[in-house]
NUGUTI-607393 format. One record per atom (N, C-alpha, C): residue in one letter; atom name; x, y, z. Coordinates in nm, 3 decimals. Layout:
N
[site 'a', 'CA', [X, Y, Z]]
...
This chain:
176
[site 'm', 'N', [6.634, -0.015, 14.430]]
[site 'm', 'CA', [6.587, 0.121, 14.454]]
[site 'm', 'C', [6.555, 0.138, 14.602]]
[site 'e', 'N', [6.601, 0.247, 14.660]]
[site 'e', 'CA', [6.577, 0.274, 14.801]]
[site 'e', 'C', [6.433, 0.323, 14.821]]
[site 'q', 'N', [6.372, 0.274, 14.927]]
[site 'q', 'CA', [6.235, 0.312, 14.959]]
[site 'q', 'C', [6.230, 0.457, 15.003]]
[site 'k', 'N', [6.132, 0.531, 14.949]]
[site 'k', 'CA', [6.109, 0.669, 14.990]]
[site 'k', 'C', [6.010, 0.668, 15.106]]
[site 'g', 'N', [6.045, 0.732, 15.216]]
[site 'g', 'CA', [5.957, 0.736, 15.332]]
[site 'g', 'C', [5.836, 0.825, 15.309]]
[site 'v', 'N', [5.730, 0.792, 15.378]]
[site 'v', 'CA', [5.606, 0.870, 15.372]]
[site 'v', 'C', [5.527, 0.844, 15.499]]
[site 't', 'N', [5.453, 0.943, 15.542]]
[site 't', 'CA', [5.358, 0.923, 15.651]]
[site 't', 'C', [5.217, 0.929, 15.595]]
[site 'l', 'N', [5.141, 0.824, 15.618]]
[site 'l', 'CA', [4.999, 0.821, 15.586]]
[site 'l', 'C', [4.927, 0.851, 15.716]]
[site 'w', 'N', [4.870, 0.971, 15.722]]
[site 'w', 'CA', [4.810, 1.021, 15.846]]
[site 'w', 'C', [4.659, 0.999, 15.840]]
[site 'f', 'N', [4.613, 0.891, 15.905]]
[site 'f', 'CA', [4.469, 0.860, 15.909]]
[site 'f', 'C', [4.406, 0.941, 16.021]]
[site 't', 'N', [4.303, 1.017, 15.989]]
[site 't', 'CA', [4.234, 1.099, 16.088]]
[site 't', 'C', [4.084, 1.075, 16.075]]
[site 'g', 'N', [4.014, 1.092, 16.186]]
[site 'g', 'CA', [3.869, 1.073, 16.186]]
[site 'g', 'C', [3.820, 1.052, 16.328]]
[site 'l', 'N', [3.690, 1.045, 16.342]]
[site 'l', 'CA', [3.628, 1.027, 16.474]]
[site 'l', 'C', [3.671, 0.894, 16.537]]
[site 'p', 'N', [3.658, 0.884, 16.671]]
[site 'p', 'CA', [3.680, 0.754, 16.734]]
[site 'p', 'C', [3.586, 0.650, 16.673]]
[site 'c', 'N', [3.638, 0.532, 16.646]]
[site 'c', 'CA', [3.562, 0.419, 16.591]]
[site 'c', 'C', [3.521, 0.438, 16.445]]
[site 's', 'N', [3.587, 0.530, 16.374]]
[site 's', 'CA', [3.555, 0.553, 16.233]]
[site 's', 'C', [3.617, 0.446, 16.142]]
[site 'g', 'N', [3.718, 0.375, 16.191]]
[site 'g', 'CA', [3.784, 0.272, 16.112]]
[site 'g', 'C', [3.929, 0.300, 16.080]]
[site 'k', 'N', [3.985, 0.406, 16.138]]
[site 'k', 'CA', [4.124, 0.445, 16.109]]
[site 'k', 'C', [4.223, 0.332, 16.131]]
[site 's', 'N', [4.220, 0.272, 16.248]]
[site 's', 'CA', [4.317, 0.168, 16.282]]
[site 's', 'C', [4.299, 0.044, 16.196]]
[site 't', 'N', [4.177, 0.004, 16.173]]
[site 't', 'CA', [4.151, -0.115, 16.092]]
[site 't', 'C', [4.205, -0.098, 15.951]]
[site 'i', 'N', [4.179, 0.017, 15.892]]
[site 'i', 'CA', [4.227, 0.043, 15.756]]
[site 'i', 'C', [4.379, 0.054, 15.755]]
[site 'a', 'N', [4.435, 0.130, 15.850]]
[site 'a', 'CA', [4.580, 0.148, 15.855]]
[site 'a', 'C', [4.652, 0.015, 15.877]]
[site 'd', 'N', [4.600, -0.069, 15.966]]
[site 'd', 'CA', [4.662, -0.201, 15.990]]
[site 'd', 'C', [4.665, -0.284, 15.862]]
[site 't', 'N', [4.555, -0.282, 15.789]]
[site 't', 'CA', [4.544, -0.362, 15.667]]
[site 't', 'C', [4.635, -0.307, 15.557]]
[site 'v', 'N', [4.641, -0.175, 15.544]]
[site 'v', 'CA', [4.731, -0.114, 15.445]]
[site 'v', 'C', [4.876, -0.148, 15.480]]
[site 'a', 'N', [4.911, -0.143, 15.608]]
[site 'a', 'CA', [5.049, -0.176, 15.650]]
[site 'a', 'C', [5.084, -0.318, 15.608]]
[site 'k', 'N', [4.992, -0.412, 15.627]]
[site 'k', 'CA', [5.016, -0.551, 15.585]]
[site 'k', 'C', [5.037, -0.559, 15.434]]
[site 'e', 'N', [4.956, -0.486, 15.359]]
[site 'e', 'CA', [4.969, -0.486, 15.213]]
[site 'e', 'C', [5.104, -0.427, 15.170]]
[site 'l', 'N', [5.146, -0.321, 15.234]]
[site 'l', 'CA', [5.275, -0.260, 15.201]]
[site 'l', 'C', [5.389, -0.357, 15.229]]
[site 'r', 'N', [5.380, -0.426, 15.343]]
[site 'r', 'CA', [5.485, -0.523, 15.377]]
[site 'r', 'C', [5.490, -0.637, 15.276]]
[site 'k', 'N', [5.373, -0.678, 15.225]]
[site 'k', 'CA', [5.369, -0.784, 15.124]]
[site 'k', 'C', [5.446, -0.744, 14.998]]
[site 't', 'N', [5.450, -0.613, 14.969]]
[site 't', 'CA', [5.523, -0.566, 14.851]]
[site 't', 'C', [5.673, -0.549, 14.879]]
[site 'g', 'N', [5.712, -0.577, 15.003]]
[site 'g', 'CA', [5.854, -0.566, 15.040]]
[site 'g', 'C', [5.892, -0.433, 15.102]]
[site 'l', 'N', [5.796, -0.345, 15.123]]
[site 'l', 'CA', [5.826, -0.215, 15.183]]
[site 'l', 'C', [5.832, -0.225, 15.336]]
[site 'k', 'N', [5.913, -0.138, 15.394]]
[site 'k', 'CA', [5.919, -0.128, 15.540]]
[site 'k', 'C', [5.805, -0.035, 15.582]]
[site 'a', 'N', [5.720, -0.084, 15.673]]
[site 'a', 'CA', [5.606, -0.006, 15.719]]
[site 'a', 'C', [5.595, -0.018, 15.870]]
[site 'e', 'N', [5.567, 0.093, 15.935]]
[site 'e', 'CA', [5.546, 0.096, 16.080]]
[site 'e', 'C', [5.413, 0.161, 16.111]]
[site 'r', 'N', [5.346, 0.110, 16.215]]
[site 'r', 'CA', [5.218, 0.166, 16.258]]
[site 'r', 'C', [5.237, 0.246, 16.386]]
[site 'l', 'N', [5.180, 0.365, 16.388]]
[site 'l', 'CA', [5.173, 0.446, 16.509]]
[site 'l', 'C', [5.025, 0.467, 16.539]]
[site 'd', 'N', [4.974, 0.393, 16.636]]
[site 'd', 'CA', [4.834, 0.400, 16.672]]
[site 'd', 'C', [4.818, 0.485, 16.797]]
[site 'g', 'N', [4.719, 0.573, 16.796]]
[site 'g', 'CA', [4.699, 0.666, 16.906]]
[site 'g', 'C', [4.691, 0.599, 17.042]]
[site 'd', 'N', [4.609, 0.496, 17.056]]
[site 'd', 'CA', [4.592, 0.428, 17.185]]
[site 'd', 'C', [4.722, 0.363, 17.231]]
[site 'i', 'N', [4.792, 0.298, 17.139]]
[site 'i', 'CA', [4.914, 0.226, 17.175]]
[site 'i', 'C', [5.026, 0.323, 17.211]]
[site 'i', 'N', [5.039, 0.430, 17.133]]
[site 'i', 'CA', [5.143, 0.530, 17.161]]
[site 'i', 'C', [5.119, 0.594, 17.297]]
[site 'r', 'N', [4.996, 0.632, 17.327]]
[site 'r', 'CA', [4.966, 0.692, 17.457]]
[site 'r', 'C', [4.998, 0.595, 17.571]]
[site 'k', 'N', [4.967, 0.469, 17.552]]
[site 'k', 'CA', [4.989, 0.369, 17.658]]
[site 'k', 'C', [5.138, 0.345, 17.684]]
[site 'h', 'N', [5.219, 0.342, 17.579]]
[site 'h', 'CA', [5.358, 0.302, 17.594]]
[site 'h', 'C', [5.459, 0.416, 17.596]]
[site 'l', 'N', [5.428, 0.529, 17.534]]
[site 'l', 'CA', [5.529, 0.635, 17.526]]
[site 'l', 'C', [5.500, 0.758, 17.610]]
[site 'w', 'N', [5.375, 0.801, 17.614]]
[site 'w', 'CA', [5.348, 0.921, 17.693]]
[site 'w', 'C', [5.217, 0.908, 17.770]]
[site 'k', 'N', [5.226, 0.825, 17.874]]
[site 'k', 'CA', [5.111, 0.797, 17.961]]
[site 'k', 'C', [5.063, 0.921, 18.035]]
[site 'e', 'N', [5.153, 1.016, 18.053]]
[site 'e', 'CA', [5.119, 1.134, 18.134]]
[site 'e', 'C', [5.021, 1.228, 18.066]]
[site 'l', 'N', [5.000, 1.212, 17.936]]
[site 'l', 'CA', [4.910, 1.303, 17.865]]
[site 'l', 'C', [4.765, 1.262, 17.884]]
[site 'g', 'N', [4.682, 1.361, 17.913]]
[site 'g', 'CA', [4.539, 1.338, 17.923]]
[site 'g', 'C', [4.471, 1.377, 17.793]]
[site 'f', 'N', [4.349, 1.428, 17.804]]
[site 'f', 'CA', [4.272, 1.459, 17.683]]
[site 'f', 'C', [4.226, 1.605, 17.678]]
[site 's', 'N', [4.294, 1.690, 17.752]]
[site 's', 'CA', [4.267, 1.833, 17.739]]
[site 's', 'C', [4.315, 1.878, 17.602]]
[site 'k', 'N', [4.276, 1.994, 17.559]]
[site 'k', 'CA', [4.321, 2.047, 17.429]]
[site 'k', 'C', [4.474, 2.054, 17.427]]
[site 'e', 'N', [4.533, 2.100, 17.537]]
[site 'e', 'CA', [4.679, 2.114, 17.544]]
[site 'e', 'C', [4.747, 1.978, 17.532]]
[site 'd', 'N', [4.694, 1.877, 17.602]]
[site 'd', 'CA', [4.754, 1.744, 17.597]]
[site 'd', 'C', [4.734, 1.678, 17.460]]
[site 'r', 'N', [4.618, 1.699, 17.400]]
[site 'r', 'CA', [4.595, 1.645, 17.265]]
[site 'r', 'C', [4.693, 1.707, 17.166]]
[site 'd', 'N', [4.712, 1.837, 17.178]]
[site 'd', 'CA', [4.807, 1.905, 17.089]]
[site 'd', 'C', [4.948, 1.851, 17.108]]
[site 'e', 'N', [4.988, 1.832, 17.233]]
[site 'e', 'CA', [5.122, 1.779, 17.262]]
[site 'e', 'C', [5.135, 1.636, 17.209]]
[site 'n', 'N', [5.031, 1.558, 17.222]]
[site 'n', 'CA', [5.030, 1.422, 17.169]]
[site 'n', 'C', [5.060, 1.423, 17.018]]
[site 'i', 'N', [4.992, 1.511, 16.945]]
[site 'i', 'CA', [5.011, 1.517, 16.800]]
[site 'i', 'C', [5.149, 1.574, 16.766]]
[site 'r', 'N', [5.198, 1.671, 16.841]]
[site 'r', 'CA', [5.333, 1.723, 16.815]]
[site 'r', 'C', [5.437, 1.611, 16.830]]
[site 'r', 'N', [5.425, 1.534, 16.936]]
[site 'r', 'CA', [5.519, 1.424, 16.960]]
[site 'r', 'C', [5.506, 1.317, 16.852]]
[site 'a', 'N', [5.382, 1.284, 16.818]]
[site 'a', 'CA', [5.358, 1.182, 16.715]]
[site 'a', 'C', [5.416, 1.227, 16.581]]
[site 'a', 'N', [5.400, 1.355, 16.549]]
[site 'a', 'CA', [5.453, 1.409, 16.424]]
[site 'a', 'C', [5.606, 1.401, 16.424]]
[site 'f', 'N', [5.669, 1.429, 16.537]]
[site 'f', 'CA', [5.814, 1.420, 16.546]]
[site 'f', 'C', [5.859, 1.277, 16.520]]
[site 'l', 'N', [5.794, 1.181, 16.586]]
[site 'l', 'CA', [5.828, 1.041, 16.570]]
[site 'l', 'C', [5.805, 0.995, 16.426]]
[site 'a', 'N', [5.690, 1.029, 16.370]]
[site 'a', 'CA', [5.660, 0.992, 16.231]]
[site 'a', 'C', [5.762, 1.054, 16.135]]
[site 'g', 'N', [5.801, 1.177, 16.162]]
[site 'g', 'CA', [5.899, 1.245, 16.079]]
[site 'g', 'C', [6.034, 1.175, 16.080]]
[site 'l', 'N', [6.078, 1.131, 16.198]]
[site 'l', 'CA', [6.205, 1.057, 16.208]]
[site 'l', 'C', [6.201, 0.930, 16.123]]
[site 'l', 'N', [6.093, 0.856, 16.137]]
[site 'l', 'CA', [6.081, 0.731, 16.061]]
[site 'l', 'C', [6.072, 0.759, 15.911]]
[site 't', 'N', [5.994, 0.858, 15.874]]
[site 't', 'CA', [5.975, 0.893, 15.733]]
[site 't', 'C', [6.109, 0.932, 15.669]]
[site 'r', 'N', [6.186, 1.014, 15.739]]
[site 'r', 'CA', [6.317, 1.057, 15.687]]
[site 'r', 'C', [6.411, 0.938, 15.667]]
[site 'n', 'N', [6.385, 0.829, 15.738]]
[site 'n', 'CA', [6.470, 0.711, 15.728]]
[site 'n', 'C', [6.411, 0.603, 15.638]]
[site 'g', 'N', [6.323, 0.644, 15.547]]
[site 'g', 'CA', [6.275, 0.554, 15.443]]
[site 'g', 'C', [6.166, 0.458, 15.483]]
[site 'i', 'N', [6.094, 0.489, 15.588]]
[site 'i', 'CA', [5.987, 0.401, 15.636]]
[site 'i', 'C', [5.852, 0.459, 15.593]]
[site 'a', 'N', [5.760, 0.370, 15.556]]
[site 'a', 'CA', [5.620, 0.410, 15.536]]
[site 'a', 'C', [5.555, 0.404, 15.674]]
[site 'v', 'N', [5.512, 0.519, 15.723]]
[site 'v', 'CA', [5.453, 0.529, 15.856]]
[site 'v', 'C', [5.303, 0.547, 15.840]]
[site 'l', 'N', [5.227, 0.462, 15.908]]
[site 'l', 'CA', [5.081, 0.471, 15.903]]
[site 'l', 'C', [5.033, 0.507, 16.042]]
[site 't', 'N', [4.986, 0.630, 16.057]]
[site 't', 'CA', [4.938, 0.674, 16.187]]
[site 't', 'C', [4.786, 0.664, 16.193]]
[site 's', 'N', [4.735, 0.641, 16.311]]
[site 's', 'CA', [4.590, 0.649, 16.331]]
[site 's', 'C', [4.567, 0.723, 16.461]]
[site 'f', 'N', [4.555, 0.854, 16.446]]
[site 'f', 'CA', [4.526, 0.944, 16.557]]
[site 'f', 'C', [4.398, 1.018, 16.522]]
[site 'i', 'N', [4.312, 1.037, 16.621]]
[site 'i', 'CA', [4.192, 1.116, 16.595]]
[site 'i', 'C', [4.235, 1.250, 16.539]]
[site 's', 'N', [4.336, 1.310, 16.600]]
[site 's', 'CA', [4.390, 1.441, 16.561]]
[site 's', 'C', [4.277, 1.535, 16.517]]
[site 'p', 'N', [4.195, 1.578, 16.613]]
[site 'p', 'CA', [4.072, 1.650, 16.579]]
[site 'p', 'C', [4.091, 1.793, 16.529]]
[site 'y', 'N', [4.210, 1.851, 16.549]]
[site 'y', 'CA', [4.226, 1.993, 16.515]]
[site 'y', 'C', [4.310, 2.012, 16.389]]
[site 'r', 'N', [4.256, 2.088, 16.295]]
[site 'r', 'CA', [4.326, 2.114, 16.168]]
[site 'r', 'C', [4.464, 2.173, 16.189]]
[site 'e', 'N', [4.474, 2.265, 16.281]]
[site 'e', 'CA', [4.601, 2.335, 16.306]]
[site 'e', 'C', [4.714, 2.235, 16.334]]
[site 'l', 'N', [4.684, 2.131, 16.413]]
[site 'l', 'CA', [4.788, 2.033, 16.447]]
[site 'l', 'C', [4.814, 1.935, 16.334]]
[site 'r', 'N', [4.712, 1.903, 16.256]]
[site 'r', 'CA', [4.736, 1.819, 16.137]]
[site 'r', 'C', [4.822, 1.895, 16.037]]
[site 'd', 'N', [4.795, 2.025, 16.022]]
[site 'd', 'CA', [4.877, 2.108, 15.933]]
[site 'd', 'C', [5.021, 2.116, 15.984]]
[site 'y', 'N', [5.037, 2.124, 16.117]]
[site 'y', 'CA', [5.169, 2.123, 16.179]]
[site 'y', 'C', [5.242, 1.993, 16.144]]
[site 'a', 'N', [5.171, 1.880, 16.158]]
[site 'a', 'CA', [5.232, 1.750, 16.128]]
[site 'a', 'C', [5.276, 1.746, 15.981]]
[site 'r', 'N', [5.193, 1.796, 15.893]]
[site 'r', 'CA', [5.226, 1.799, 15.750]]
[site 'r', 'C', [5.355, 1.879, 15.727]]
[site 'r', 'N', [5.365, 1.997, 15.788]]
[site 'r', 'CA', [5.484, 2.081, 15.771]]
[site 'r', 'C', [5.608, 2.013, 15.828]]
[site 'e', 'N', [5.595, 1.951, 15.944]]
[site 'e', 'CA', [5.709, 1.889, 16.010]]
[site 'e', 'C', [5.759, 1.765, 15.936]]
[site 'i', 'N', [5.667, 1.687, 15.882]]
[site 'i', 'CA', [5.702, 1.559, 15.821]]
[site 'i', 'C', [5.742, 1.576, 15.674]]
[site 'g', 'N', [5.671, 1.658, 15.600]]
[site 'g', 'CA', [5.704, 1.678, 15.458]]
[site 'g', 'C', [5.634, 1.578, 15.369]]
[site 'd', 'N', [5.683, 1.454, 15.365]]
[site 'd', 'CA', [5.619, 1.350, 15.284]]
[site 'd', 'C', [5.500, 1.297, 15.363]]
[site 'f', 'N', [5.385, 1.357, 15.339]]
[site 'f', 'CA', [5.267, 1.344, 15.425]]
[site 'f', 'C', [5.143, 1.328, 15.339]]
[site 'v', 'N', [5.065, 1.226, 15.368]]
[site 'v', 'CA', [4.940, 1.203, 15.296]]
[site 'v', 'C', [4.829, 1.197, 15.400]]
[site 'e', 'N', [4.741, 1.296, 15.395]]
[site 'e', 'CA', [4.629, 1.301, 15.490]]
[site 'e', 'C', [4.513, 1.218, 15.436]]
[site 'i', 'N', [4.469, 1.122, 15.517]]
[site 'i', 'CA', [4.359, 1.034, 15.479]]
[site 'i', 'C', [4.248, 1.052, 15.582]]
[site 'y', 'N', [4.139, 1.109, 15.536]]
[site 'y', 'CA', [4.025, 1.135, 15.624]]
[site 'y', 'C', [3.931, 1.015, 15.619]]
[site 'v', 'N', [3.918, 0.946, 15.731]]
[site 'v', 'CA', [3.825, 0.834, 15.741]]
[site 'v', 'C', [3.694, 0.892, 15.794]]
[site 'k', 'N', [3.609, 0.922, 15.700]]
[site 'k', 'CA', [3.483, 0.991, 15.729]]
[site 'k', 'C', [3.375, 0.889, 15.765]]
[site 'c', 'N', [3.309, 0.914, 15.876]]
[site 'c', 'CA', [3.205, 0.822, 15.921]]
[site 'c', 'C', [3.111, 0.899, 16.013]]
[site 'p', 'N', [2.980, 0.888, 15.992]]
[site 'p', 'CA', [2.887, 0.960, 16.080]]
[site 'p', 'C', [2.899, 0.913, 16.225]]
[site 'v', 'N', [2.883, 1.006, 16.317]]
[site 'v', 'CA', [2.897, 0.973, 16.459]]
[site 'v', 'C', [2.801, 0.862, 16.500]]
[site 'e', 'N', [2.684, 0.856, 16.438]]
[site 'e', 'CA', [2.587, 0.752, 16.472]]
[site 'e', 'C', [2.643, 0.613, 16.442]]
[site 'v', 'N', [2.715, 0.601, 16.332]]
[site 'v', 'CA', [2.776, 0.472, 16.295]]
[site 'v', 'C', [2.893, 0.443, 16.389]]
[site 'c', 'N', [2.970, 0.544, 16.422]]
[site 'c', 'CA', [3.082, 0.526, 16.515]]
[site 'c', 'C', [3.031, 0.476, 16.650]]
[site 'i', 'N', [2.918, 0.529, 16.694]]
[site 'i', 'CA', [2.858, 0.485, 16.822]]
[site 'i', 'C', [2.822, 0.337, 16.813]]
[site 'q', 'N', [2.765, 0.296, 16.701]]
[site 'q', 'CA', [2.727, 0.155, 16.682]]
[site 'q', 'C', [2.850, 0.063, 16.682]]
[site 'r', 'N', [2.961, 0.111, 16.630]]
[site 'r', 'CA', [3.083, 0.031, 16.621]]
[site 'r', 'C', [3.161, 0.026, 16.752]]
[site 'd', 'N', [3.129, 0.110, 16.845]]
[site 'd', 'CA', [3.207, 0.127, 16.968]]
[site 'd', 'C', [3.191, 0.007, 17.061]]
[site 't', 'N', [3.289, -0.082, 17.060]]
[site 't', 'CA', [3.283, -0.202, 17.145]]
[site 't', 'C', [3.325, -0.175, 17.289]]
[site 'r', 'N', [3.393, -0.062, 17.313]]
[site 'r', 'CA', [3.439, -0.032, 17.449]]
[site 'r', 'C', [3.342, 0.056, 17.528]]
[site 'g', 'N', [3.235, 0.102, 17.464]]
[site 'g', 'CA', [3.137, 0.183, 17.535]]
[site 'g', 'C', [3.180, 0.326, 17.564]]
[site 'm', 'N', [3.279, 0.375, 17.492]]
[site 'm', 'CA', [3.330, 0.510, 17.517]]
[site 'm', 'C', [3.226, 0.617, 17.485]]
[site 'y', 'N', [3.157, 0.602, 17.372]]
[site 'y', 'CA', [3.057, 0.701, 17.333]]
[site 'y', 'C', [2.945, 0.708, 17.436]]
[site 'q', 'N', [2.899, 0.592, 17.484]]
[site 'q', 'CA', [2.791, 0.592, 17.583]]
[site 'q', 'C', [2.834, 0.664, 17.709]]
[site 'k', 'N', [2.959, 0.639, 17.752]]
[site 'k', 'CA', [3.012, 0.708, 17.871]]
[site 'k', 'C', [3.023, 0.858, 17.846]]
[site 'a', 'N', [3.067, 0.892, 17.726]]
[site 'a', 'CA', [3.080, 1.035, 17.692]]
[site 'a', 'C', [2.943, 1.102, 17.688]]
[site 'l', 'N', [2.845, 1.034, 17.628]]
[site 'l', 'CA', [2.709, 1.089, 17.621]]
[site 'l', 'C', [2.647, 1.103, 17.760]]
[site 'a', 'N', [2.689, 1.017, 17.854]]
[site 'a', 'CA', [2.639, 1.023, 17.992]]
[site 'a', 'C', [2.718, 1.123, 18.076]]
[site 'g', 'N', [2.818, 1.187, 18.013]]
[site 'g', 'CA', [2.898, 1.287, 18.085]]
[site 'g', 'C', [3.011, 1.228, 18.167]]
[site 'e', 'N', [3.037, 1.099, 18.151]]
[site 'e', 'CA', [3.142, 1.033, 18.230]]
[site 'e', 'C', [3.282, 1.053, 18.171]]
[site 'i', 'N', [3.290, 1.083, 18.041]]
[site 'i', 'CA', [3.419, 1.111, 17.976]]
[site 'i', 'C', [3.413, 1.253, 17.922]]
[site 'p', 'N', [3.486, 1.345, 17.985]]
[site 'p', 'CA', [3.487, 1.484, 17.934]]
[site 'p', 'C', [3.574, 1.496, 17.810]]
[site 'n', 'N', [3.553, 1.601, 17.733]]
[site 'n', 'CA', [3.636, 1.632, 17.616]]
[site 'n', 'C', [3.644, 1.516, 17.517]]
[site 'f', 'N', [3.533, 1.450, 17.492]]
[site 'f', 'CA', [3.534, 1.336, 17.401]]
[site 'f', 'C', [3.501, 1.384, 17.260]]
[site 't', 'N', [3.593, 1.359, 17.168]]
[site 't', 'CA', [3.577, 1.406, 17.030]]
[site 't', 'C', [3.451, 1.349, 16.968]]
[site 'g', 'N', [3.371, 1.438, 16.909]]
[site 'g', 'CA', [3.248, 1.399, 16.843]]
[site 'g', 'C', [3.126, 1.408, 16.934]]
[site 'v', 'N', [3.150, 1.422, 17.065]]
[site 'v', 'CA', [3.040, 1.435, 17.161]]
[site 'v', 'C', [3.050, 1.570, 17.231]]
[site 's', 'N', [3.152, 1.587, 17.315]]
[site 's', 'CA', [3.167, 1.711, 17.392]]
[site 's', 'C', [3.288, 1.792, 17.349]]
[site 'd', 'N', [3.358, 1.747, 17.246]]
[site 'd', 'CA', [3.473, 1.818, 17.193]]
[site 'd', 'C', [3.463, 1.811, 17.040]]
[site 'p', 'N', [3.504, 1.915, 16.971]]
[site 'p', 'CA', [3.485, 1.918, 16.825]]
[site 'p', 'C', [3.583, 1.830, 16.749]]
[site 'y', 'N', [3.542, 1.792, 16.629]]
[site 'y', 'CA', [3.632, 1.732, 16.531]]
[site 'y', 'C', [3.625, 1.823, 16.408]]
[site 'e', 'N', [3.739, 1.881, 16.372]]
[site 'e', 'CA', [3.745, 1.969, 16.256]]
[site 'e', 'C', [3.782, 1.886, 16.133]]
[site 'e', 'N', [3.686, 1.869, 16.044]]
[site 'e', 'CA', [3.710, 1.789, 15.924]]
[site 'e', 'C', [3.822, 1.850, 15.841]]
[site 'p', 'N', [3.905, 1.765, 15.781]]
[site 'p', 'CA', [4.009, 1.817, 15.692]]
[site 'p', 'C', [3.948, 1.893, 15.575]]
[site 'l', 'N', [4.014, 2.000, 15.534]]
[site 'l', 'CA', [3.965, 2.081, 15.422]]
[site 'l', 'C', [4.012, 2.027, 15.287]]
[site 'n', 'N', [4.136, 1.978, 15.281]]
[site 'n', 'CA', [4.192, 1.929, 15.155]]
[site 'n', 'C', [4.274, 1.802, 15.173]]
[site 'p', 'N', [4.214, 1.697, 15.226]]
[site 'p', 'CA', [4.293, 1.573, 15.241]]
[site 'p', 'C', [4.325, 1.514, 15.104]]
[site 'e', 'N', [4.433, 1.439, 15.099]]
[site 'e', 'CA', [4.466, 1.371, 14.973]]
[site 'e', 'C', [4.363, 1.264, 14.940]]
[site 'l', 'N', [4.300, 1.209, 15.044]]
[site 'l', 'CA', [4.204, 1.101, 15.022]]
[site 'l', 'C', [4.096, 1.105, 15.130]]
[site 'v', 'N', [3.972, 1.083, 15.088]]
[site 'v', 'CA', [3.860, 1.068, 15.182]]
[site 'v', 'C', [3.806, 0.927, 15.165]]
[site 'i', 'N', [3.796, 0.858, 15.276]]
[site 'i', 'CA', [3.738, 0.723, 15.276]]
[site 'i', 'C', [3.610, 0.730, 15.358]]
[site 'e', 'N', [3.500, 0.690, 15.300]]
[site 'e', 'CA', [3.372, 0.688, 15.373]]
[site 'e', 'C', [3.352, 0.545, 15.422]]
[site 's', 'N', [3.402, 0.519, 15.542]]
[site 's', 'CA', [3.408, 0.382, 15.592]]
[site 's', 'C', [3.272, 0.320, 15.621]]
[site 'd', 'N', [3.169, 0.402, 15.627]]
[site 'd', 'CA', [3.035, 0.348, 15.648]]
[site 'd', 'C', [2.970, 0.307, 15.515]]
[site 'k', 'N', [3.031, 0.345, 15.404]]
[site 'k', 'CA', [2.970, 0.321, 15.272]]
[site 'k', 'C', [3.045, 0.222, 15.185]]
[site 'e', 'N', [3.164, 0.178, 15.230]]
[site 'e', 'CA', [3.242, 0.088, 15.146]]
[site 'e', 'C', [3.308, -0.020, 15.231]]
[site 'p', 'N', [3.329, -0.139, 15.173]]
[site 'p', 'CA', [3.396, -0.246, 15.247]]
[site 'p', 'C', [3.544, -0.214, 15.269]]
[site 'l', 'N', [3.603, -0.279, 15.367]]
[site 'l', 'CA', [3.743, -0.258, 15.401]]
[site 'l', 'C', [3.833, -0.275, 15.280]]
[site 'a', 'N', [3.812, -0.379, 15.201]]
[site 'a', 'CA', [3.898, -0.405, 15.085]]
[site 'a', 'C', [3.897, -0.287, 14.988]]
[site 'e', 'N', [3.783, -0.222, 14.970]]
[site 'e', 'CA', [3.775, -0.106, 14.881]]
[site 'e', 'C', [3.853, 0.013, 14.938]]
[site 's', 'N', [3.840, 0.033, 15.069]]
[site 's', 'CA', [3.914, 0.142, 15.134]]
[site 's', 'C', [4.065, 0.120, 15.120]]
[site 'v', 'N', [4.109, -0.002, 15.144]]
[site 'v', 'CA', [4.251, -0.035, 15.133]]
[site 'v', 'C', [4.300, -0.014, 14.990]]
[site 'a', 'N', [4.221, -0.058, 14.893]]
[site 'a', 'CA', [4.258, -0.041, 14.752]]
[site 'a', 'C', [4.271, 0.107, 14.717]]
[site 'k', 'N', [4.183, 0.190, 14.770]]
[site 'k', 'CA', [4.190, 0.335, 14.744]]
[site 'k', 'C', [4.320, 0.393, 14.799]]
[site 'v', 'N', [4.359, 0.351, 14.920]]
[site 'v', 'CA', [4.483, 0.402, 14.979]]
[site 'v', 'C', [4.602, 0.358, 14.896]]
[site 'm', 'N', [4.606, 0.231, 14.860]]
[site 'm', 'CA', [4.717, 0.179, 14.781]]
[site 'm', 'C', [4.727, 0.251, 14.647]]
[site 's', 'N', [4.614, 0.274, 14.584]]
[site 's', 'CA', [4.610, 0.346, 14.457]]
[site 's', 'C', [4.661, 0.489, 14.473]]
[site 'k', 'N', [4.620, 0.556, 14.579]]
[site 'k', 'CA', [4.661, 0.696, 14.601]]
[site 'k', 'C', [4.811, 0.705, 14.625]]
[site 'i', 'N', [4.866, 0.616, 14.706]]
[site 'i', 'CA', [5.010, 0.628, 14.732]]
[site 'i', 'C', [5.093, 0.587, 14.610]]
[site 'k', 'N', [5.038, 0.502, 14.528]]
[site 'k', 'CA', [5.105, 0.470, 14.400]]
[site 'k', 'C', [5.103, 0.593, 14.310]]
[site 'e', 'N', [4.986, 0.655, 14.299]]
[site 'e', 'CA', [4.970, 0.777, 14.218]]
[site 'e', 'C', [5.066, 0.887, 14.264]]
[site 'l', 'N', [5.089, 0.896, 14.394]]
[site 'l', 'CA', [5.176, 1.000, 14.449]]
[site 'l', 'C', [5.325, 0.963, 14.442]]
[site 'g', 'N', [5.355, 0.843, 14.394]]
[site 'g', 'CA', [5.493, 0.805, 14.374]]
[site 'g', 'C', [5.561, 0.737, 14.492]]
[site 'y', 'N', [5.485, 0.691, 14.590]]
[site 'y', 'CA', [5.544, 0.627, 14.706]]
[site 'y', 'C', [5.542, 0.474, 14.696]]
[site 'l', 'N', [5.481, 0.423, 14.591]]
[site 'l', 'CA', [5.470, 0.279, 14.573]]
[site 'l', 'C', [5.500, 0.250, 14.426]]
[site 'g', 'N', [5.594, 0.160, 14.401]]
[site 'g', 'CA', [5.636, 0.131, 14.265]]
[site 'g', 'C', [5.531, 0.068, 14.176]]
């Protein structure tokens, strides 16, 4: 049976756990024999579009490009796991329309917990005014209204979050 492509779009505040959960789910999918690719916000910005900053316009362009790339992979039978803050509903909705086989996963975590998890000191710099337009501090994060799955990463262990994602994609018909 040929693998059906899907994009699992992990969204949430910086340091909410998006990448950790997505990395672990990708490993689990590969163990089942599925082709899975990770598109991480930090890595994509570093290697593909360094010229983009963090203005609203650049963030929007980042998500448009990421959606295009995820859509290409999805159409070719790959399970794509993205981890982009993607703070604006309008652009997440755009990604959903462009990709089609799209599962929005909201990694919900209070900003106070995200600050505690921040090993790079980004939140402290943002709170001190050193990083402008920082999501959750000086720039808004618009929570998803109807995600397929909400993971409260401050309330459950990683294994439980991963199990929830695997269960959801099985329920939706993307995993045998």
